[in-house]
MDAnalysis code that builds the backbone (N, CA, C; Angstrom):
import MDAnalysis as mda
import numpy as np

u = mda.Universe.empty(120, n_residues=40, atom_resindex=np.repeat(np.arange(40), 3), trajectory=True)
u.add_TopologyAttr("name", ["N", "CA", "C"] * 40)
u.add_TopologyAttr("resid", np.arange(1, 41))
u.add_TopologyAttr("resname", ["UNK", "UNK", "UNK", "UNK", "UNK", "UNK", "UNK", "UNK", "UNK", "UNK", "UNK", "UNK", "UNK", "UNK", "UNK", "UNK", "UNK", "UNK", "UNK", "UNK", "UNK", "UNK", "UNK", "UNK", "UNK", "UNK", "UNK", "UNK", "UNK", "UNK", "UNK", "UNK", "UNK", "UNK", "UNK", "UNK", "UNK", "UNK", "UNK", "UNK"])
u.atoms.positions = np.array([
    [79.159, 115.296, 152.435],
    [79.002, 116.192, 151.485],
    [79.748, 117.513, 151.766],
    [80.954, 118.348, 151.308],
    [81.200, 119.533, 151.561],
    [80.145, 120.381, 150.623],
    [79.712, 122.062, 151.207],
    [78.877, 122.517, 150.945],
    [79.095, 122.901, 149.589],
    [80.228, 123.132, 149.019],
    [80.425, 123.895, 147.995],
    [80.788, 122.662, 146.699],
    [80.483, 121.252, 147.292],
    [80.727, 120.095, 146.425],
    [79.684, 120.243, 144.477],
    [78.231, 120.345, 144.897],
    [77.406, 121.105, 143.713],
    [78.507, 122.113, 142.659],
    [79.175, 123.158, 143.059],
    [79.632, 124.441, 142.654],
    [80.988, 123.383, 142.071],
    [81.596, 122.655, 142.996],
    [82.990, 122.281, 141.993],
    [82.505, 120.835, 141.087],
    [81.561, 120.226, 141.062],
    [81.458, 119.014, 140.069],
    [80.851, 119.995, 138.521],
    [79.635, 120.912, 138.768],
    [79.862, 122.054, 137.648],
    [80.642, 122.836, 137.048],
    [82.137, 123.479, 138.166],
    [83.059, 123.793, 137.585],
    [83.719, 122.481, 136.814],
    [83.876, 121.339, 137.054],
    [84.453, 120.064, 136.771],
    [83.981, 119.747, 135.177],
    [82.568, 119.888, 135.416],
    [81.808, 119.679, 134.093],
    [82.565, 120.837, 132.932],
    [81.875, 122.308, 133.183],
    [82.257, 123.294, 132.223],
    [83.898, 123.306, 131.962],
    [85.169, 123.035, 132.476],
    [85.899, 123.104, 132.429],
    [86.696, 121.278, 131.512],
    [85.346, 120.609, 131.370],
    [85.765, 119.497, 130.485],
    [85.227, 119.684, 129.037],
    [84.377, 120.288, 129.315],
    [83.542, 121.043, 127.870],
    [84.022, 121.794, 127.402],
    [85.023, 122.761, 127.859],
    [86.447, 123.654, 126.857],
    [87.257, 123.244, 126.490],
    [87.170, 122.228, 127.230],
    [88.824, 121.287, 126.831],
    [88.555, 120.526, 125.582],
    [87.265, 120.250, 125.541],
    [86.700, 119.215, 124.481],
    [86.813, 120.037, 123.054],
    [85.818, 121.128, 123.327],
    [85.938, 122.623, 122.716],
    [87.147, 122.795, 122.252],
    [87.993, 123.152, 122.507],
    [89.230, 123.624, 122.391],
    [90.112, 122.921, 121.703],
    [90.071, 121.408, 121.867],
    [90.719, 120.307, 120.913],
    [90.106, 119.670, 119.554],
    [88.834, 119.860, 119.615],
    [88.376, 120.177, 118.295],
    [88.615, 121.383, 117.492],
    [88.429, 121.849, 118.129],
    [88.829, 123.126, 117.832],
    [90.167, 123.483, 116.788],
    [91.279, 123.070, 117.545],
    [92.775, 122.945, 117.232],
    [92.321, 121.781, 115.537],
    [91.803, 120.579, 116.118],
    [91.816, 120.060, 114.937],
    [90.983, 120.336, 113.694],
    [89.772, 120.820, 113.876],
    [88.987, 121.508, 112.418],
    [90.224, 122.247, 111.771],
    [90.619, 123.405, 112.683],
    [91.265, 124.443, 112.145],
    [92.138, 123.881, 111.603],
    [93.069, 123.018, 111.849],
    [94.562, 122.035, 111.011],
    [93.417, 121.979, 109.757],
    [92.543, 120.955, 109.654],
    [92.005, 120.388, 108.915],
    [91.480, 121.149, 107.532],
    [90.577, 122.312, 108.287],
    [90.301, 122.721, 107.108],
    [90.859, 124.210, 106.654],
    [92.284, 124.311, 107.851],
    [93.491, 125.588, 107.153],
    [92.873, 127.048, 106.995],
    [91.791, 127.211, 108.148],
    [91.131, 128.392, 108.185],
    [90.369, 128.207, 109.873],
    [90.006, 129.403, 110.005],
    [89.179, 129.439, 111.641],
    [87.992, 128.630, 111.012],
    [87.761, 127.751, 112.218],
    [86.152, 127.081, 111.758],
    [85.522, 127.218, 113.177],
    [86.485, 127.251, 114.146],
    [85.884, 127.526, 115.633],
    [86.915, 128.298, 116.497],
    [86.736, 129.581, 116.823],
    [87.657, 130.667, 117.439],
    [87.925, 130.236, 118.847],
    [89.167, 130.451, 119.587],
    [89.588, 130.250, 120.415],
    [90.340, 131.450, 121.135],
    [89.364, 132.339, 120.919],
    [89.574, 133.602, 121.542],
    [90.725, 134.659, 121.363],
])
C-alpha cells in the first residue's frame, strides 16, 4: 500500500460529498426557485 493511499482515500470521500452537495443544491434550487444551498 503506497504511503499516500490514506490521503487519496480521504480526498475521494471529500470529492464525493461535494458532488452530492452540488447535485442536491441544484435540485433544491430548481424546486424552490431560490437559492437554498449556495454553490460559491
